[in-house]
Structures are given as C-alpha cells and as structure tokens.
N, C-alpha and C positions, 0 to 999 in steps of 0.2 A: 379666555385665560388673559387678563391682562398682563403685559410685558414689564411693568412696574413692580408683578409680584416677585419681586427677589428679596434676599436675604444679604446679610454680611457678617462676616464673624466677628464675633465678640470681641476677638484679639485687639481690635482697635480701641472698643471704649475701655476694656481693660488698662492698657496702654494710657490714655486719657487720665485715668483717673488714678493710676499711678503715679504720674507725672505731678498733679496735683497734689498728692499726698507727698511725696518727697519733699515739694517747695511750701509744706502749709497750706495749701488753698482750700479751702471748704468745698468739698467734691458732693458732698450730701445733696445738695439742692438741687444740681446738675443732675444727679443720679436719679433722683426721684422725678424731676422734669421729664426727663428722658424714660421713664417707667421701668426703669432697672433699678435692682437691689443686689446686695453682698451675696446673696444667694447664687444669683445668674452668674457672678461675676466669678466663683468659684471653679465653672464649669466650662473650662476652654472650648470645648468643642461645641458649644452652643452658637446659634445665629440668630441677630435682630435686624429689624428693619431699617433701610434708609430713614425714615422718619426718625428712628429714636436715636440713631446716631447723629443725625442733625441737630435733633433739642439738645443731645447732651452736649455739642459741640459749641452751637450758640451760648446756652447757659453758662459754660465754663469760659467762651469769650467774656462774657458779663461779668462773671463772678471774680477772675483773677485779671481782668484787664488786659488781656495779653493774645492776641492772635495767633502768639506761637505757640499758646496753650503749655507756657512751663518747660518749655523742651528746648528754648534757644538760650543762649547765655545772657543775652538782654532780651526784656519784653517787648512786643510791638503792641503798642495801645490799642485797644477796639476802636475801629474807625479808618486807620491806618489803611485797609485794603479799598474802602468805599473812596477815600481821598485819592489813592492813586488810580483807581478805575474812572472815575469822575473824568480824570486827566486823561487817560487810556481811549476812551472812548471817541474823543476828539482826535486822535492819532489819522495819518490817512492811511496806512497800510499796516502789514503785519511787519514788515523790519522795524517800523517807527515803536510800534507797540513792545515788542522785546526791548528794544533801546531804553524806551521811557521804563518799562520795567525794571530792568539791572540800574539806570541811574537813578530812581527812584528809592528801591530798597538800598541799594548801596548808599545812599546819603543818609536816610532816615532809620536803619536797622543793621546794628552792628553785629548781629550775629549771626550774619550771613553775607557772603559775597556772589553777586549774579554776574553772569558776562555771556554775550554773543558774539560768535563768532563763526565764520565762512570759511570754508577750507576744501577746493576741489569741487565744487558745487555741492557742499554740505554743509548743513546749518545745524549748529551746536548752541543747545541754549544750557549753561552749567550753572550748578549751586553746588556751593562749600559753605558747611557752618563754621563758624568761627571755634566752637567747641562742640565737636560731636559726642563727647563725652555726656553732655546735659540730654541728648536723644537716642538712650542706652536703645532703644527699642527700634529705633528707624523710623518713628511715625512721622514726624515732624518733615524728613526728607521725603518719605512716600508721598504724604499727603500735599506738598510743596510741589513736586513733581507733576502729580494730579491736575493741579490747579493751574500751574504754568502751562499746562496742556489744555483745558476743558476753557477757561477762560479767552485765552486766545481764539480758539476754534469758535466759542461762542461770537466773539466779535467781528470774524468774518463770513460768519453765517456758514461756515461748513467744517468737519472733522479734519485738523491737520492731521496728513497720515505721517506718523512715526516710521523711521528706519528701524531703530532699537531704542531702548533706555537704558545709560548706564546709571548702576548704584555702588556705592561705594562700599560697600556689606557685603558678608557672603549670604548665599540663599538662607532665606527664614524657613522657620517651619510652616509659616503662612503664605509660601511662595504662590500657592494656588490661586490666591487672591489677586495677584498681579495680572492675570490675564483677565479680570474686570476692571482691573485700574486703566490699564496701557495698551493702546492699539500694535502693540507689537512685542519681537520677543525683548528680553531683560538680559543683560549681560552684567554679573555681580562681581564683588572684589574689585572694581574698578578706581584709578585715581580719582574721580568724581562722580558725581550725579549730574546725568544730564540727559536732555531728550535732542535727538538726532532726526533730522526730516531735509528733504531735499529742497536746497537754498530758493527752488524757484518759488516755493509756494511765501516766500518773503514779500514777495511783491501783489499780494492780493489784497484788496481793499477793503478797509474797514466798513460795515456795513449798518452795524447798530447805532443807536441814537440815543442821546441822553434821557429821552423818553423811556424807550425800551430798558434802558440800563435800571431806572427806578424800579421796575417790576422785577428785574433780576435780582437786583440787592434786596429784596424784600424774599425773596424766594430762599436766599444762600443762608446755610450752605448746602440745602436738600438738592438743587441741581446736579452739584457736584458728585452727589452720591447716587441718583438715579442711575440704574445699568446701561452702560454703555458698553455690553460686553464683546470683548475682541476674540471671538473664537474662531477657526479654521473653518475653511469653507463648508463640509459637509457637516461638522459639529453645528456650525450657525443653523445650516437649513433644517436640521432636525430639529432644534432648539427653535425655531422659529414655528413650525408644523405643532410641534408638543405645545405650546405657550399658546397656541390659535385654537385646540380641541377642546369641545365640548363635552368628549367623553374620554377623557384622559386614559380611565382605569380599562378599556378595551383597547385604545390606538398600540397597534404594533408595528413591529419594523417592516412587514411585507407591504401593507399599506402604503407607509411613507416611502420605501425604496419606489414602488408604484406612481408614487406621487414625482417621485425624482428621477424615473425614467431609468433606473438602475435596479439590477437584480437584487434579493436581500443580502447575497455571498457579497458582491462587489462592496453595497454598503457598511456591512458588518466591517470588511478588511479596511474600506475608507476611514470609520472612526476609530478603528485599532492603530493605523497610522497615524490618528490626530490624537492619539493618547488617552481615548475614552471608550466606552459602548454606548448602545441604545439604553440597556436598564439604568446606568449610572444615570444619564442624561433625565430619563425618566424621572429616577427616584429624585434628583434634585430639584425639575418643576413641582414634584408632589409636595416635597420637603417644604419649597417656599410658599407654596400656595397654603400649607398647613399653618405657618409661621404666620403669615398674614391674618389668615380666619380665627387663629388663636387669639389674635391681639384685639379682636373684636369681641366683647363678652355676650353678647346677645344671639353669637350662634353655636350652638349647643355641639359638644365634641361629637355626637352622634352623627349631626347633620353634616359636619365636616369630613368624618369618616365617609358617611355615605356620597358627598359631592366628589369625593376624591376616588370612588370606586372599590373602596375596602368590603368584603364581606358582612363583615361585622365589627365594630369599635374597638374590639379586643385585636383585631387583627392591626387596625391602625396605629392601637398603641404600642405595640411591639416593633412595628417599623417608625415609627416617631421617635420611640427609644434608640433604635438601630443608628438613625439618623443626627441625633442630638448628644444623646446620652440622658436625658430625661423624659418620663411618660407626658403625653401632652397635659394632663391634670395638674401636674406639678410646673410645668411651662406657664400656664394659663393663670396658676396663683402666683406665680414669682412675680 
C-alpha cells in the first residue's frame, strides 16, 4: 500500500474558499478544478486527497493573483515565491536561506514580517501578520510555517528537526492535522508564530540547484501536502507496517508486536501512551486508501470493499460513513 495514500481534512479547502468569498473572488472554477463542490464543503468531517488541495490552491493563486490566498492585508502576486526561490537556491547554507527569506518578503510583502533570531543555541524563524483578522481561520499562518520548514529542508536535502512550533492562536478543532504538518510539538496561544530548531543546522549547505528547482516548482504545491506524518516512535512503526501490508484486513496487533519484538500488551500500552490505538491507526489507513480509490471512478465500490477486507459492501458502507459522515456512493458522486 502506497505511503502517498493519505488524506487531508477538508477544513483547509473550506477556509480557502471562505476567504475567496469574503474578498469577492470567483471560487467556482478553482473548486471544480479540484473536484470539489458545495455539497462536500457542507460536511466538515470529510477528507480530501493532497492532489485535490494542491489543485485548489494552484487555481486560487491564479484566479486571485495572490499567493496569500486573500488572507493577507495585501496580496502577494502569483510568481513571487518562484522569484524568491530562484535566489534562495543560490544561497550557501541554511542560515543564508532564512536570512534571504526574511529580507525578501519583508521587502516585497507588507502583509507579514519574518525574522530569524538565534539565542543560546536555538534558532527561531518567526512570522507575524500585519492584520491577523484577515486570516480568521489561521490557515495562512499554518500554511506559511509549513512552507518555511519544508522548502528550506528541501534546499539542504534533509528534514530540519524542529524543537517546537509556536502558534499565536488557541488550539483549533483541527489540531490533529498539525502532527501531519509539523515534526514536533505545537505550542498554542504564543506571542508569535515561529519554527524553533537547533542553531547548528544553520550551517548545513544548500545542495539543490537551479535545475532541480525547476522540477520542484512545477510540482508545487503538491510536494508540500504529501505526507510527512510526524508520529511518535511506536505509532510510526505500526503505521509503516500497516501501509506496507497487502492483507490489511487480517493484519492484527499480535503479528506487528512480533515484528517489533515486543509483546502485544506492551505495544498496546506504548500506543496508548502516544495517544492512539491499533484500531484507530488501522481505520485511518483503511479510510485513506478508500478515499483515494473512490476518487478513481473506474474502481467499483464492491472492489474497494473487497480490497480493504470487508465481508460485504454494506459493511464497508457503514464503516466509511462512520469515518467521514457520508456513504461511499455519495462521496464518489460528489
């Protein structure tokens, strides 16, 4: 089972479209381009694919001519990120990259302020919006922090291990998505939004080139939404096993515990300590596989049910409705 088969809360699509509505931007074409519709948006429990969110954002950038997606006090014209990236790839090391990011956007984008600081061996790359009220759902801040971690990580060819991420808003209802976005703990209701990491990483050299950047930009923003799920140790190992399994329906805790050289009781306790359970993880993998299969009209629902190990399509329908709030047939028609 492919590791790319994961899903994203429709919350982010809902907030992008809400911002377009508030600012009088035509959101219908971006919504159709992403394979979304009003009916889907009415269900806050629904999940979509990374490709759908990527296509929605791509088209929103183009239609609104704003890479801040109508959530900043001033727009950032479509193409500004590319211009910044073409200069960033020529930086010598990560320190120069973050200095360049801050200097560039502080110069061209009045909607935000970026600053790199180093104190007692800790580097912080902080973000403050000029008008947070324009970003009532905090989506722009969440997205920019994700971007300022993933793009520099790509430039140096390895993931920057964050100590924590600061967020200047309270815990949101969709906070579970943050462990899919940031490789660290999240601190809420802070004075600013920031990425924090060991300052030694600032000396890491940039390894990408203008040639590799061209391919990277053609894929954007899809690469930013592909899963880099940051789970704790045992959760990650169980997820890896489940995602590799060709017989997911019959995969049980005993065989995974044996693979990890622990008892089932120990594994159950470890997962509980990490805030999850075997069944929750298994259901999540099956849910995401179902969502991807349902986005391909050529695969009958009965075949998806069989592939996921359900005894009959009715059992799959009940499970899918429990996971997403709608039956698989309605999800596919949407």
